[in-house]
Residue, then its C-alpha position, 0 to 999 in steps of 0.5 A: m620600271p613605275h616611277p619612284v614617287l608612284s612607287q612610294r605611293l603604292a608601298w603607302w598605300r598596301g601599308l595602309l591596307a595590310l593591317p587591317a588585312l592581316f587582322g581580318a584574316v587572323t580573326v576569321a581563323s583564330a578568334a573562336y580560339w582566343p581565350n576570355l582574358p581581359f581585352i582580347g576575349t572580349i574583342a575576340r567574343m564581339i567579333e568571332s559571330a561575324a566571321p564570314h562576313i570578315a571575311v568578305p571585306t578581308l579578301a577584297l583588302s588582301l585583292a587590293i594588296a596584289l593590284l598594288g603590288g603586294r601580290r604576295f602578302g596578298f595571297a598569303v593573306a587571302f589563303l589565311a582568310v579562306a583557309g580560316l572560313a573552311g575551318v569554321a566551316l568545317r567545325h560548324v558541319q561536324r556540330s550541325d545535323p541537317l533537316h529531318p523532314e521523316a521525323q514523327p511530328v511532334l509541335r509547333v514552336l514559335w521563338y521571337n525576340m520582341l525588342n523592350t523598346n517594340p514601338v509596334p501596338p501590343a494590340d497587333l503584336v497579339a494579333a500576329l501572335e495569334a495568327s501564327p501556326a505555332d502550338v507553342i510560343l516562346l519570346t524574350e524582352s516581352f515587356p511590350l506584351r507586358s500590358a496584353r496579357d489579358l488580350l492573349a488570353e483569350t487565345f492561350p491558356v498558358i501564359e507565363g511570364c510578365a506577371g510582375r515587374r520584370c518581364d522578358i520571357m514569355v511562355l504562351a501555349r495553346d494546349p492547356a495541358i502544356r506543363a510550363r515554368l520560368v527559372k531565374m537567372p542568379n546573376t540578374g534574378n531576372e527570369r531569362i528561362g522558360v521550360v516546357q514539358l510535354d509527354l510524347a505518345d511513346g512514353r518519353q518526356l520533351r523538355l523545351v528550353a527558351a534562354h535569353l543569354l547575356k552577351p559572352w563578352f560580359d566577362g563574370l557575368s554571362a558564365s552561369d547563363e551558360w551553366m543554367v543552360a548546361h544545367q537544363a541540358s544535363t538534367a533533361p530525362g529524354p528528347v532536348v530542344i533549346v532554342g533562345d538568344f545567345n547573342a552569339a553564333p554556332w560556330s563561337k567560343r560559347l557554342s562550341e563549347l556547350t554543343a560539345h559538352c553537352g551533346l547538342r547539335t545545332q542547325r545545319w543551315p542557321i537562319p540569320t536573326w540579327p539585325a533584322a534589317a539585313g534579311r538573310f546576310g544577318i548574323p544567326i545569334d537566335l539558334i535551335l539545339t537538339r539532343g536525345g532523339a528531338v530534331l527540326r523537322e522544319a525551320q523557318p524566318w519569322g517577323g523582324a523589322d515588320l513587327g518593329s524588333n531588331h530579331r527576326g523570329l523562328l518558327f520551327e517544328i520539332g519532331t521525334l526519331p524512334g529508339s532511346s534517348i542519348g542522355a548529356p556527356s559527364a562534361c555537361a554537368v555543372p561544377h560544384d562551385a559553379k551550383d552553389q552559386m546558383d538558386l536551382t529551387a525552381e527546378 
């Protein structure tokens, strides 16, 4: 029988570890379902994308509690964390697609959040972009290239964005026939959506959308960003690809609602992009969504900390599958009261 003093110390340590372990297990299992209410919604939107990362220390804490004598509680917490993580994985698999290397190749695309405070000289950033194999380059937080438009024009005949005081989304294309435009967000007036239209050989039209969304816990502001992305998805006449910095992982409430409502599919093995220094152990918040016969043939990380950003980029190839395009479900339509708040004249 343990000494009374030792028993008290073990009980004290079990009690100290119990609360964070239980909180970790509960958040892994349920944070994506918490409503967007004050405080609780803010906490959920901030931590839900890190569910796999939270599960690891939670399991370590539950093991420590079991070793300290709290076997039932420790195993119960571990079971809840594992079950919650399995639920996250299952929901993601149901809303995602594997790569389709057999698809007809259409376009190579580079998406990259450059970071507004990027310390790398603009000429070096331009050289890195020029050296990429991408046909179309989609950038956000593009302020570092604001003074390099003339340099970019030597390689990219199509340049949209950063022509005035505001500078966020920038679209670069090597083919002058590619059509591109920018769309302003109603909450800030910043051009944080870029739209590229491409005519396919089979007569369909591919819509490629670049988006930089506000963080989902900016309650009252982020909803209009999501409406704008949903509007692009709901009005696409054919295959659609949406890539961007969603500030949320594929298993988050933001992405689960967007993909379910608009019939979009995420990548089966998403690429961790933030923070760049974490490499493959980061969180995938820069995502590629597809629908209507558009698929991913391949995808890989690009750039990151070596180019001065806190994000890794995404270099991917879009392909198409034969057959008629599948339109957006009716649930993807933007509510009429939301349209009244949005300036869609750029459409």
